[in-house]
PDB file with one MODEL, atoms N, CA, C and O in Angstrom:
MODEL        1
ATOM      1  N   LYS A   1      -5.685  -6.027  19.023  1.00  0.00           N
ATOM      2  CA  LYS A   1      -7.068  -6.415  18.794  1.00  0.00           C
ATOM      3  C   LYS A   1      -7.892  -5.291  18.172  1.00  0.00           C
ATOM      4  O   LYS A   1      -9.028  -5.524  17.760  1.00  0.00           O
ATOM      5  N   THR A   2      -7.357  -4.100  18.097  1.00  0.00           N
ATOM      6  CA  THR A   2      -8.143  -2.993  17.570  1.00  0.00           C
ATOM      7  C   THR A   2      -7.673  -2.524  16.202  1.00  0.00           C
ATOM      8  O   THR A   2      -8.057  -1.439  15.766  1.00  0.00           O
ATOM      9  N   ALA A   3      -6.865  -3.297  15.524  1.00  0.00           N
ATOM     10  CA  ALA A   3      -6.291  -2.862  14.247  1.00  0.00           C
ATOM     11  C   ALA A   3      -7.358  -2.455  13.240  1.00  0.00           C
ATOM     12  O   ALA A   3      -7.226  -1.414  12.597  1.00  0.00           O
ATOM     13  N   PHE A   4      -8.403  -3.244  13.089  1.00  0.00           N
ATOM     14  CA  PHE A   4      -9.409  -2.957  12.075  1.00  0.00           C
ATOM     15  C   PHE A   4     -10.251  -1.734  12.399  1.00  0.00           C
ATOM     16  O   PHE A   4     -10.952  -1.220  11.528  1.00  0.00           O
ATOM     17  N   LEU A   5     -10.194  -1.262  13.635  1.00  0.00           N
ATOM     18  CA  LEU A   5     -10.966  -0.080  14.015  1.00  0.00           C
ATOM     19  C   LEU A   5     -10.280   1.205  13.587  1.00  0.00           C
ATOM     20  O   LEU A   5     -10.859   2.282  13.726  1.00  0.00           O
ATOM     21  N   ASN A   6      -9.064   1.121  13.072  1.00  0.00           N
ATOM     22  CA  ASN A   6      -8.295   2.312  12.711  1.00  0.00           C
ATOM     23  C   ASN A   6      -8.386   2.691  11.244  1.00  0.00           C
ATOM     24  O   ASN A   6      -7.781   3.679  10.828  1.00  0.00           O
ATOM     25  N   GLY A   7      -9.114   1.943  10.465  1.00  0.00           N
ATOM     26  CA  GLY A   7      -9.226   2.267   9.045  1.00  0.00           C
ATOM     27  C   GLY A   7     -10.224   3.386   8.796  1.00  0.00           C
ATOM     28  O   GLY A   7     -11.284   3.431   9.420  1.00  0.00           O
ATOM     29  N   ASP A   8      -9.886   4.282   7.891  1.00  0.00           N
ATOM     30  CA  ASP A   8     -10.790   5.367   7.513  1.00  0.00           C
ATOM     31  C   ASP A   8     -11.686   4.892   6.381  1.00  0.00           C
ATOM     32  O   ASP A   8     -11.211   4.273   5.428  1.00  0.00           O
ATOM     33  N   LEU A   9     -12.966   5.174   6.479  1.00  0.00           N
ATOM     34  CA  LEU A   9     -13.911   4.744   5.455  1.00  0.00           C
ATOM     35  C   LEU A   9     -13.904   5.709   4.279  1.00  0.00           C
ATOM     36  O   LEU A   9     -13.790   6.921   4.464  1.00  0.00           O
ATOM     37  N   GLN A  10     -14.027   5.175   3.076  1.00  0.00           N
ATOM     38  CA  GLN A  10     -14.048   5.982   1.859  1.00  0.00           C
ATOM     39  C   GLN A  10     -15.475   6.292   1.401  1.00  0.00           C
ATOM     40  O   GLN A  10     -15.687   7.187   0.583  1.00  0.00           O
ATOM     41  N   GLU A  11     -16.438   5.559   1.922  1.00  0.00           N
ATOM     42  CA  GLU A  11     -17.819   5.767   1.519  1.00  0.00           C
ATOM     43  C   GLU A  11     -18.692   5.969   2.753  1.00  0.00           C
ATOM     44  O   GLU A  11     -18.266   5.714   3.880  1.00  0.00           O
ATOM     45  N   GLU A  12     -19.915   6.427   2.523  1.00  0.00           N
ATOM     46  CA  GLU A  12     -20.848   6.614   3.631  1.00  0.00           C
ATOM     47  C   GLU A  12     -21.510   5.280   3.945  1.00  0.00           C
ATOM     48  O   GLU A  12     -22.061   4.624   3.060  1.00  0.00           O
ATOM     49  N   ILE A  13     -21.452   4.887   5.209  1.00  0.00           N
ATOM     50  CA  ILE A  13     -22.073   3.642   5.651  1.00  0.00           C
ATOM     51  C   ILE A  13     -22.954   3.967   6.854  1.00  0.00           C
ATOM     52  O   ILE A  13     -22.533   4.648   7.790  1.00  0.00           O
ATOM     53  N   TYR A  14     -24.181   3.465   6.806  1.00  0.00           N
ATOM     54  CA  TYR A  14     -25.135   3.696   7.882  1.00  0.00           C
ATOM     55  C   TYR A  14     -25.514   2.364   8.507  1.00  0.00           C
ATOM     56  O   TYR A  14     -25.479   1.324   7.850  1.00  0.00           O
ATOM     57  N   MET A  15     -25.874   2.406   9.779  1.00  0.00           N
ATOM     58  CA  MET A  15     -26.300   1.194  10.481  1.00  0.00           C
ATOM     59  C   MET A  15     -27.424   1.537  11.448  1.00  0.00           C
ATOM     60  O   MET A  15     -27.619   2.695  11.816  1.00  0.00           O
ATOM     61  N   LYS A  16     -28.151   0.516  11.846  1.00  0.00           N
ATOM     62  CA  LYS A  16     -29.177   0.715  12.868  1.00  0.00           C
ATOM     63  C   LYS A  16     -28.508   1.161  14.154  1.00  0.00           C
ATOM     64  O   LYS A  16     -27.341   0.853  14.396  1.00  0.00           O
ATOM     65  N   GLN A  17     -29.247   1.883  14.975  1.00  0.00           N
ATOM     66  CA  GLN A  17     -28.703   2.319  16.258  1.00  0.00           C
ATOM     67  C   GLN A  17     -28.446   1.093  17.141  1.00  0.00           C
ATOM     68  O   GLN A  17     -29.278   0.189  17.208  1.00  0.00           O
ATOM     69  N   PRO A  18     -27.297   1.067  17.815  1.00  0.00           N
ATOM     70  CA  PRO A  18     -27.023  -0.050  18.724  1.00  0.00           C
ATOM     71  C   PRO A  18     -28.048  -0.088  19.861  1.00  0.00           C
ATOM     72  O   PRO A  18     -28.597   0.939  20.259  1.00  0.00           O
ATOM     73  N   GLU A  19     -28.285  -1.267  20.360  1.00  0.00           N
ATOM     74  CA  GLU A  19     -29.228  -1.440  21.458  1.00  0.00           C
ATOM     75  C   GLU A  19     -28.824  -0.553  22.639  1.00  0.00           C
ATOM     76  O   GLU A  19     -27.660  -0.530  23.040  1.00  0.00           O
ATOM     77  N   GLY A  20     -29.789   0.166  23.183  1.00  0.00           N
ATOM     78  CA  GLY A  20     -29.523   1.030  24.330  1.00  0.00           C
ATOM     79  C   GLY A  20     -29.156   2.454  23.959  1.00  0.00           C
ATOM     80  O   GLY A  20     -29.010   3.300  24.842  1.00  0.00           O
ATOM     81  N   TYR A  21     -29.001   2.742  22.670  1.00  0.00           N
ATOM     82  CA  TYR A  21     -28.611   4.086  22.232  1.00  0.00           C
ATOM     83  C   TYR A  21     -29.752   4.862  21.584  1.00  0.00           C
ATOM     84  O   TYR A  21     -29.598   6.047  21.290  1.00  0.00           O
ATOM     85  N   SER A  22     -30.878   4.224  21.358  1.00  0.00           N
ATOM     86  CA  SER A  22     -31.969   4.928  20.688  1.00  0.00           C
ATOM     87  C   SER A  22     -32.713   5.828  21.674  1.00  0.00           C
ATOM     88  O   SER A  22     -32.789   5.548  22.871  1.00  0.00           O
ATOM     89  N   ILE A  23     -33.253   6.908  21.132  1.00  0.00           N
ATOM     90  CA  ILE A  23     -34.017   7.866  21.925  1.00  0.00           C
ATOM     91  C   ILE A  23     -35.487   7.611  21.642  1.00  0.00           C
ATOM     92  O   ILE A  23     -35.869   7.372  20.496  1.00  0.00           O
ATOM     93  N   THR A  24     -36.303   7.660  22.667  1.00  0.00           N
ATOM     94  CA  THR A  24     -37.731   7.424  22.510  1.00  0.00           C
ATOM     95  C   THR A  24     -38.290   8.361  21.444  1.00  0.00           C
ATOM     96  O   THR A  24     -38.074   9.572  21.489  1.00  0.00           O
ATOM     97  N   GLY A  25     -39.002   7.790  20.499  1.00  0.00           N
ATOM     98  CA  GLY A  25     -39.564   8.558  19.397  1.00  0.00           C
ATOM     99  C   GLY A  25     -38.629   8.669  18.201  1.00  0.00           C
ATOM    100  O   GLY A  25     -39.045   9.126  17.137  1.00  0.00           O
ATOM    101  N   GLU A  26     -37.384   8.263  18.355  1.00  0.00           N
ATOM    102  CA  GLU A  26     -36.410   8.343  17.255  1.00  0.00           C
ATOM    103  C   GLU A  26     -35.775   6.977  16.974  1.00  0.00           C
ATOM    104  O   GLU A  26     -34.631   6.895  16.529  1.00  0.00           O
ATOM    105  N   GLU A  27     -36.521   5.925  17.236  1.00  0.00           N
ATOM    106  CA  GLU A  27     -36.006   4.568  17.061  1.00  0.00           C
ATOM    107  C   GLU A  27     -35.692   4.237  15.602  1.00  0.00           C
ATOM    108  O   GLU A  27     -34.918   3.322  15.319  1.00  0.00           O
ATOM    109  N   ASP A  28     -36.300   4.987  14.677  1.00  0.00           N
ATOM    110  CA  ASP A  28     -36.066   4.715  13.259  1.00  0.00           C
ATOM    111  C   ASP A  28     -34.835   5.449  12.721  1.00  0.00           C
ATOM    112  O   ASP A  28     -34.500   5.297  11.547  1.00  0.00           O
ATOM    113  N   HIS A  29     -34.163   6.234  13.547  1.00  0.00           N
ATOM    114  CA  HIS A  29     -32.943   6.925  13.116  1.00  0.00           C
ATOM    115  C   HIS A  29     -31.802   5.922  12.962  1.00  0.00           C
ATOM    116  O   HIS A  29     -31.817   4.849  13.566  1.00  0.00           O
ATOM    117  N   VAL A  30     -30.824   6.282  12.151  1.00  0.00           N
ATOM    118  CA  VAL A  30     -29.668   5.419  11.924  1.00  0.00           C
ATOM    119  C   VAL A  30     -28.393   6.169  12.290  1.00  0.00           C
ATOM    120  O   VAL A  30     -28.410   7.386  12.472  1.00  0.00           O
ATOM    121  N   CYS A  31     -27.293   5.439  12.396  1.00  0.00           N
ATOM    122  CA  CYS A  31     -25.985   6.027  12.709  1.00  0.00           C
ATOM    123  C   CYS A  31     -25.119   5.997  11.454  1.00  0.00           C
ATOM    124  O   CYS A  31     -25.120   5.015  10.711  1.00  0.00           O
ATOM    125  N   ARG A  32     -24.391   7.068  11.227  1.00  0.00           N
ATOM    126  CA  ARG A  32     -23.413   7.102  10.135  1.00  0.00           C
ATOM    127  C   ARG A  32     -22.047   6.790  10.729  1.00  0.00           C
ATOM    128  O   ARG A  32     -21.618   7.434  11.687  1.00  0.00           O
ATOM    129  N   LEU A  33     -21.364   5.798  10.159  1.00  0.00           N
ATOM    130  CA  LEU A  33     -20.057   5.404  10.669  1.00  0.00           C
ATOM    131  C   LEU A  33     -18.982   6.377  10.214  1.00  0.00           C
ATOM    132  O   LEU A  33     -18.968   6.804   9.060  1.00  0.00           O
ATOM    133  N   LYS A  34     -18.087   6.723  11.123  1.00  0.00           N
ATOM    134  CA  LYS A  34     -16.938   7.569  10.795  1.00  0.00           C
ATOM    135  C   LYS A  34     -15.675   6.731  10.654  1.00  0.00           C
ATOM    136  O   LYS A  34     -14.734   7.140   9.974  1.00  0.00           O
ATOM    137  N   LYS A  35     -15.645   5.566  11.289  1.00  0.00           N
ATOM    138  CA  LYS A  35     -14.500   4.657  11.259  1.00  0.00           C
ATOM    139  C   LYS A  35     -15.001   3.245  10.996  1.00  0.00           C
ATOM    140  O   LYS A  35     -16.198   2.969  11.078  1.00  0.00           O
ATOM    141  N   SER A  36     -14.075   2.366  10.684  1.00  0.00           N
ATOM    142  CA  SER A  36     -14.411   0.962  10.441  1.00  0.00           C
ATOM    143  C   SER A  36     -14.869   0.272  11.718  1.00  0.00           C
ATOM    144  O   SER A  36     -14.550   0.702  12.827  1.00  0.00           O
ATOM    145  N   LEU A  37     -15.612  -0.788  11.539  1.00  0.00           N
ATOM    146  CA  LEU A  37     -16.050  -1.651  12.636  1.00  0.00           C
ATOM    147  C   LEU A  37     -15.637  -3.082  12.323  1.00  0.00           C
ATOM    148  O   LEU A  37     -15.399  -3.430  11.167  1.00  0.00           O
ATOM    149  N   TYR A  38     -15.553  -3.916  13.369  1.00  0.00           N
ATOM    150  CA  TYR A  38     -15.325  -5.338  13.141  1.00  0.00           C
ATOM    151  C   TYR A  38     -16.463  -5.897  12.302  1.00  0.00           C
ATOM    152  O   TYR A  38     -17.610  -5.464  12.418  1.00  0.00           O
ATOM    153  N   ARG A  39     -16.135  -6.851  11.469  1.00  0.00           N
ATOM    154  CA  ARG A  39     -17.068  -7.560  10.596  1.00  0.00           C
ATOM    155  C   ARG A  39     -17.637  -6.698   9.481  1.00  0.00           C
ATOM    156  O   ARG A  39     -18.505  -7.156   8.738  1.00  0.00           O
ATOM    157  N   LEU A  40     -17.181  -5.488   9.347  1.00  0.00           N
ATOM    158  CA  LEU A  40     -17.580  -4.659   8.219  1.00  0.00           C
ATOM    159  C   LEU A  40     -16.734  -5.085   7.024  1.00  0.00           C
ATOM    160  O   LEU A  40     -15.518  -5.224   7.152  1.00  0.00           O
ATOM    161  N   LYS A  41     -17.347  -5.290   5.885  1.00  0.00           N
ATOM    162  CA  LYS A  41     -16.618  -5.785   4.711  1.00  0.00           C
ATOM    163  C   LYS A  41     -15.421  -4.912   4.361  1.00  0.00           C
ATOM    164  O   LYS A  41     -14.395  -5.425   3.914  1.00  0.00           O
ATOM    165  N   GLN A  42     -15.534  -3.614   4.556  1.00  0.00           N
ATOM    166  CA  GLN A  42     -14.483  -2.680   4.173  1.00  0.00           C
ATOM    167  C   GLN A  42     -13.346  -2.600   5.190  1.00  0.00           C
ATOM    168  O   GLN A  42     -12.288  -2.059   4.871  1.00  0.00           O
ATOM    169  N   SER A  43     -13.528  -3.116   6.389  1.00  0.00           N
ATOM    170  CA  SER A  43     -12.557  -2.918   7.475  1.00  0.00           C
ATOM    171  C   SER A  43     -11.165  -3.439   7.145  1.00  0.00           C
ATOM    172  O   SER A  43     -10.183  -2.723   7.341  1.00  0.00           O
ATOM    173  N   LEU A  44     -11.060  -4.649   6.655  1.00  0.00           N
ATOM    174  CA  LEU A  44      -9.749  -5.223   6.343  1.00  0.00           C
ATOM    175  C   LEU A  44      -9.047  -4.412   5.257  1.00  0.00           C
ATOM    176  O   LEU A  44      -7.860  -4.108   5.375  1.00  0.00           O
ATOM    177  N   ARG A  45      -9.765  -4.070   4.219  1.00  0.00           N
ATOM    178  CA  ARG A  45      -9.161  -3.318   3.112  1.00  0.00           C
ATOM    179  C   ARG A  45      -8.684  -1.943   3.578  1.00  0.00           C
ATOM    180  O   ARG A  45      -7.585  -1.519   3.221  1.00  0.00           O
ATOM    181  N   GLN A  46      -9.487  -1.254   4.359  1.00  0.00           N
ATOM    182  CA  GLN A  46      -9.113   0.083   4.823  1.00  0.00           C
ATOM    183  C   GLN A  46      -7.908   0.011   5.755  1.00  0.00           C
ATOM    184  O   GLN A  46      -7.024   0.866   5.702  1.00  0.00           O
ATOM    185  N   TRP A  47      -7.875  -1.005   6.603  1.00  0.00           N
ATOM    186  CA  TRP A  47      -6.721  -1.162   7.487  1.00  0.00           C
ATOM    187  C   TRP A  47      -5.472  -1.451   6.665  1.00  0.00           C
ATOM    188  O   TRP A  47      -4.408  -0.894   6.935  1.00  0.00           O
ATOM    189  N   TYR A  48      -5.594  -2.321   5.659  1.00  0.00           N
ATOM    190  CA  TYR A  48      -4.433  -2.660   4.832  1.00  0.00           C
ATOM    191  C   TYR A  48      -3.903  -1.423   4.108  1.00  0.00           C
ATOM    192  O   TYR A  48      -2.689  -1.237   4.022  1.00  0.00           O
ATOM    193  N   LYS A  49      -4.782  -0.585   3.593  1.00  0.00           N
ATOM    194  CA  LYS A  49      -4.337   0.629   2.903  1.00  0.00           C
ATOM    195  C   LYS A  49      -3.540   1.526   3.847  1.00  0.00           C
ATOM    196  O   LYS A  49      -2.532   2.109   3.449  1.00  0.00           O
ATOM    197  N   LYS A  50      -3.989   1.636   5.089  1.00  0.00           N
ATOM    198  CA  LYS A  50      -3.277   2.454   6.078  1.00  0.00           C
ATOM    199  C   LYS A  50      -1.913   1.831   6.402  1.00  0.00           C
ATOM    200  O   LYS A  50      -0.909   2.536   6.490  1.00  0.00           O
ATOM    201  N   PHE A  51      -1.888   0.516   6.578  1.00  0.00           N
ATOM    202  CA  PHE A  51      -0.646  -0.198   6.865  1.00  0.00           C
ATOM    203  C   PHE A  51       0.331  -0.065   5.697  1.00  0.00           C
ATOM    204  O   PHE A  51       1.516   0.202   5.900  1.00  0.00           O
ATOM    205  N   ASP A  52      -0.167  -0.250   4.482  1.00  0.00           N
ATOM    206  CA  ASP A  52       0.669  -0.165   3.287  1.00  0.00           C
ATOM    207  C   ASP A  52       1.295   1.227   3.159  1.00  0.00           C
ATOM    208  O   ASP A  52       2.480   1.344   2.849  1.00  0.00           O
ATOM    209  N   THR A  53       0.525   2.254   3.388  1.00  0.00           N
ATOM    210  CA  THR A  53       1.044   3.628   3.338  1.00  0.00           C
ATOM    211  C   THR A  53       2.158   3.816   4.353  1.00  0.00           C
ATOM    212  O   THR A  53       3.183   4.425   4.046  1.00  0.00           O
ATOM    213  N   PHE A  54       1.966   3.299   5.561  1.00  0.00           N
ATOM    214  CA  PHE A  54       2.985   3.393   6.606  1.00  0.00           C
ATOM    215  C   PHE A  54       4.275   2.699   6.174  1.00  0.00           C
ATOM    216  O   PHE A  54       5.362   3.251   6.342  1.00  0.00           O
ATOM    217  N   MET A  55       4.161   1.504   5.625  1.00  0.00           N
ATOM    218  CA  MET A  55       5.344   0.752   5.215  1.00  0.00           C
ATOM    219  C   MET A  55       6.096   1.466   4.090  1.00  0.00           C
ATOM    220  O   MET A  55       7.323   1.562   4.135  1.00  0.00           O
ATOM    221  N   ILE A  56       5.390   1.957   3.102  1.00  0.00           N
ATOM    222  CA  ILE A  56       6.023   2.653   1.979  1.00  0.00           C
ATOM    223  C   ILE A  56       6.727   3.923   2.471  1.00  0.00           C
ATOM    224  O   ILE A  56       7.834   4.229   2.026  1.00  0.00           O
ATOM    225  N   ARG A  57       6.098   4.651   3.374  1.00  0.00           N
ATOM    226  CA  ARG A  57       6.716   5.867   3.931  1.00  0.00           C
ATOM    227  C   ARG A  57       7.977   5.558   4.735  1.00  0.00           C
ATOM    228  O   ARG A  57       8.828   6.428   4.918  1.00  0.00           O
ATOM    229  N   ASN A  58       8.096   4.334   5.209  1.00  0.00           N
ATOM    230  CA  ASN A  58       9.254   3.934   5.999  1.00  0.00           C
ATOM    231  C   ASN A  58      10.243   3.100   5.184  1.00  0.00           C
ATOM    232  O   ASN A  58      10.937   2.236   5.721  1.00  0.00           O
ATOM    233  N   SER A  59      10.294   3.370   3.903  1.00  0.00           N
ATOM    234  CA  SER A  59      11.302   2.828   2.977  1.00  0.00           C
ATOM    235  C   SER A  59      11.174   1.339   2.677  1.00  0.00           C
ATOM    236  O   SER A  59      12.139   0.723   2.224  1.00  0.00           O
ATOM    237  N   TYR A  60      10.014   0.752   2.918  1.00  0.00           N
ATOM    238  CA  TYR A  60       9.793  -0.638   2.524  1.00  0.00           C
ATOM    239  C   TYR A  60       9.180  -0.652   1.132  1.00  0.00           C
ATOM    240  O   TYR A  60       8.499   0.291   0.731  1.00  0.00           O
ATOM    241  N   LYS A  61       9.431  -1.731   0.403  1.00  0.00           N
ATOM    242  CA  LYS A  61       8.818  -1.923  -0.905  1.00  0.00           C
ATOM    243  C   LYS A  61       7.949  -3.163  -0.837  1.00  0.00           C
ATOM    244  O   LYS A  61       8.290  -4.142  -0.174  1.00  0.00           O
ATOM    245  N   ARG A  62       6.835  -3.110  -1.525  1.00  0.00           N
ATOM    246  CA  ARG A  62       5.933  -4.247  -1.601  1.00  0.00           C
ATOM    247  C   ARG A  62       6.496  -5.241  -2.606  1.00  0.00           C
ATOM    248  O   ARG A  62       6.971  -4.845  -3.670  1.00  0.00           O
ATOM    249  N   SER A  63       6.446  -6.512  -2.284  1.00  0.00           N
ATOM    250  CA  SER A  63       6.900  -7.549  -3.207  1.00  0.00           C
ATOM    251  C   SER A  63       6.050  -7.535  -4.474  1.00  0.00           C
ATOM    252  O   SER A  63       4.840  -7.320  -4.415  1.00  0.00           O
ATOM    253  N   LYS A  64       6.681  -7.762  -5.605  1.00  0.00           N
ATOM    254  CA  LYS A  64       5.955  -7.848  -6.873  1.00  0.00           C
ATOM    255  C   LYS A  64       5.171  -9.151  -6.971  1.00  0.00           C
ATOM    256  O   LYS A  64       4.260  -9.275  -7.790  1.00  0.00           O
ATOM    257  N   PHE A  65       5.526 -10.121  -6.133  1.00  0.00           N
ATOM    258  CA  PHE A  65       4.939 -11.452  -6.218  1.00  0.00           C
ATOM    259  C   PHE A  65       3.863 -11.713  -5.171  1.00  0.00           C
ATOM    260  O   PHE A  65       2.998 -12.567  -5.370  1.00  0.00           O
ATOM    261  N   ASP A  66       3.910 -10.984  -4.056  1.00  0.00           N
ATOM    262  CA  ASP A  66       2.935 -11.184  -2.984  1.00  0.00           C
ATOM    263  C   ASP A  66       2.773  -9.864  -2.238  1.00  0.00           C
ATOM    264  O   ASP A  66       3.723  -9.377  -1.624  1.00  0.00           O
ATOM    265  N   CYS A  67       1.586  -9.288  -2.288  1.00  0.00           N
ATOM    266  CA  CYS A  67       1.357  -7.970  -1.682  1.00  0.00           C
ATOM    267  C   CYS A  67       1.446  -7.995  -0.158  1.00  0.00           C
ATOM    268  O   CYS A  67       1.431  -6.938   0.473  1.00  0.00           O
ATOM    269  N   ARG A  68       1.540  -9.182   0.445  1.00  0.00           N
ATOM    270  CA  ARG A  68       1.669  -9.276   1.905  1.00  0.00           C
ATOM    271  C   ARG A  68       3.117  -9.333   2.361  1.00  0.00           C
ATOM    272  O   ARG A  68       3.387  -9.435   3.558  1.00  0.00           O
ATOM    273  N   VAL A  69       4.048  -9.268   1.423  1.00  0.00           N
ATOM    274  CA  VAL A  69       5.475  -9.310   1.757  1.00  0.00           C
ATOM    275  C   VAL A  69       6.095  -7.954   1.435  1.00  0.00           C
ATOM    276  O   VAL A  69       5.945  -7.431   0.331  1.00  0.00           O
ATOM    277  N   TYR A  70       6.790  -7.403   2.418  1.00  0.00           N
ATOM    278  CA  TYR A  70       7.497  -6.131   2.254  1.00  0.00           C
ATOM    279  C   TYR A  70       8.984  -6.378   2.455  1.00  0.00           C
ATOM    280  O   TYR A  70       9.382  -7.241   3.237  1.00  0.00           O
ATOM    281  N   LEU A  71       9.800  -5.609   1.740  1.00  0.00           N
ATOM    282  CA  LEU A  71      11.238  -5.741   1.920  1.00  0.00           C
ATOM    283  C   LEU A  71      11.881  -4.363   1.935  1.00  0.00           C
ATOM    284  O   LEU A  71      11.384  -3.399   1.353  1.00  0.00           O
ATOM    285  N   ARG A  72      13.016  -4.321   2.632  1.00  0.00           N
ATOM    286  CA  ARG A  72      13.777  -3.081   2.739  1.00  0.00           C
ATOM    287  C   ARG A  72      15.255  -3.433   2.711  1.00  0.00           C
ATOM    288  O   ARG A  72      15.724  -4.262   3.491  1.00  0.00           O
ATOM    289  N   LYS A  73      15.980  -2.796   1.805  1.00  0.00           N
ATOM    290  CA  LYS A  73      17.417  -3.042   1.702  1.00  0.00           C
ATOM    291  C   LYS A  73      18.143  -2.118   2.668  1.00  0.00           C
ATOM    292  O   LYS A  73      17.918  -0.907   2.681  1.00  0.00           O
ATOM    293  N   LEU A  74      19.017  -2.708   3.475  1.00  0.00           N
ATOM    294  CA  LEU A  74      19.797  -1.955   4.449  1.00  0.00           C
ATOM    295  C   LEU A  74      21.172  -1.631   3.888  1.00  0.00           C
ATOM    296  O   LEU A  74      21.611  -2.216   2.898  1.00  0.00           O
ATOM    297  N   GLN A  75      21.837  -0.698   4.532  1.00  0.00           N
ATOM    298  CA  GLN A  75      23.217  -0.416   4.152  1.00  0.00           C
ATOM    299  C   GLN A  75      24.031  -1.681   4.397  1.00  0.00           C
ATOM    300  O   GLN A  75      23.830  -2.367   5.399  1.00  0.00           O
ATOM    301  N   GLY A  76      24.928  -1.983   3.504  1.00  0.00           N
ATOM    302  CA  GLY A  76      25.716  -3.202   3.620  1.00  0.00           C
ATOM    303  C   GLY A  76      25.136  -4.347   2.819  1.00  0.00           C
ATOM    304  O   GLY A  76      25.737  -5.420   2.751  1.00  0.00           O
ATOM    305  N   GLY A  77      23.969  -4.140   2.205  1.00  0.00           N
ATOM    306  CA  GLY A  77      23.402  -5.161   1.334  1.00  0.00           C
ATOM    307  C   GLY A  77      22.448  -6.140   1.990  1.00  0.00           C
ATOM    308  O   GLY A  77      21.871  -6.974   1.292  1.00  0.00           O
ATOM    309  N   ASN A  78      22.255  -6.075   3.303  1.00  0.00           N
ATOM    310  CA  ASN A  78      21.295  -6.957   3.963  1.00  0.00           C
ATOM    311  C   ASN A  78      19.874  -6.466   3.708  1.00  0.00           C
ATOM    312  O   ASN A  78      19.648  -5.306   3.366  1.00  0.00           O
ATOM    313  N   TYR A  79      18.921  -7.384   3.884  1.00  0.00           N
ATOM    314  CA  TYR A  79      17.511  -7.055   3.678  1.00  0.00           C
ATOM    315  C   TYR A  79      16.706  -7.349   4.934  1.00  0.00           C
ATOM    316  O   TYR A  79      17.046  -8.235   5.719  1.00  0.00           O
ATOM    317  N   ILE A  80      15.643  -6.595   5.107  1.00  0.00           N
ATOM    318  CA  ILE A  80      14.603  -6.918   6.086  1.00  0.00           C
ATOM    319  C   ILE A  80      13.403  -7.387   5.273  1.00  0.00           C
ATOM    320  O   ILE A  80      12.961  -6.698   4.354  1.00  0.00           O
ATOM    321  N   TYR A  81      12.880  -8.553   5.612  1.00  0.00           N
ATOM    322  CA  TYR A  81      11.656  -9.053   4.993  1.00  0.00           C
ATOM    323  C   TYR A  81      10.574  -9.075   6.056  1.00  0.00           C
ATOM    324  O   TYR A  81      10.792  -9.557   7.167  1.00  0.00           O
ATOM    325  N   LEU A  82       9.414  -8.555   5.712  1.00  0.00           N
ATOM    326  CA  LEU A  82       8.295  -8.540   6.640  1.00  0.00           C
ATOM    327  C   LEU A  82       7.110  -9.205   5.957  1.00  0.00           C
ATOM    328  O   LEU A  82       6.685  -8.782   4.881  1.00  0.00           O
ATOM    329  N   LEU A  83       6.584 -10.237   6.581  1.00  0.00           N
ATOM    330  CA  LEU A  83       5.418 -10.939   6.060  1.00  0.00           C
ATOM    331  C   LEU A  83       4.214 -10.540   6.893  1.00  0.00           C
ATOM    332  O   LEU A  83       4.228 -10.677   8.116  1.00  0.00           O
ATOM    333  N   LEU A  84       3.189 -10.057   6.247  1.00  0.00           N
ATOM    334  CA  LEU A  84       1.958  -9.651   6.926  1.00  0.00           C
ATOM    335  C   LEU A  84       1.006 -10.837   6.958  1.00  0.00           C
ATOM    336  O   LEU A  84       0.655 -11.396   5.919  1.00  0.00           O
ATOM    337  N   TYR A  85       0.595 -11.211   8.155  1.00  0.00           N
ATOM    338  CA  TYR A  85      -0.348 -12.313   8.325  1.00  0.00           C
ATOM    339  C   TYR A  85      -1.412 -11.869   9.311  1.00  0.00           C
ATOM    340  O   TYR A  85      -1.092 -11.431  10.416  1.00  0.00           O
ATOM    341  N   VAL A  86      -2.669 -11.978   8.924  1.00  0.00           N
ATOM    342  CA  VAL A  86      -3.773 -11.589   9.797  1.00  0.00           C
ATOM    343  C   VAL A  86      -4.571 -12.841  10.115  1.00  0.00           C
ATOM    344  O   VAL A  86      -5.034 -13.539   9.214  1.00  0.00           O
ATOM    345  N   ASP A  87      -4.727 -13.117  11.391  1.00  0.00           N
ATOM    346  CA  ASP A  87      -5.457 -14.288  11.858  1.00  0.00           C
ATOM    347  C   ASP A  87      -6.831 -13.857  12.363  1.00  0.00           C
ATOM    348  O   ASP A  87      -7.021 -12.705  12.752  1.00  0.00           O
ATOM    349  N   ASP A  88      -7.767 -14.766  12.356  1.00  0.00           N
ATOM    350  CA  ASP A  88      -9.074 -14.562  12.976  1.00  0.00           C
ATOM    351  C   ASP A  88      -9.860 -13.440  12.307  1.00  0.00           C
ATOM    352  O   ASP A  88     -10.361 -12.537  12.976  1.00  0.00           O
ATOM    353  N   MET A  89      -9.964 -13.507  10.978  1.00  0.00           N
ATOM    354  CA  MET A  89     -10.725 -12.472  10.260  1.00  0.00           C
ATOM    355  C   MET A  89     -12.189 -12.816  10.251  1.00  0.00           C
ATOM    356  O   MET A  89     -12.996 -12.070   9.696  1.00  0.00           O
TER     357      MET A  89
ENDMDL
END
């Protein structure tokens, strides 16, 4: 359930202070995000980039026909196919 929280942001994103976190007299201050949040437009993309890097480093290749399919050829000629499916976005 926390996959999208692990993506690193490439740009600076600011948000209003969450309820209960503001300091009296500083209610107009904002928070700068260091990591992705749920429902942030960039969250899915940043998570996918991290996942893709992991798969490539572990000898998988991305399908030329569908970027959500990874394959890895094993010794003996067999293949591992991995289909990435994300539900509840």
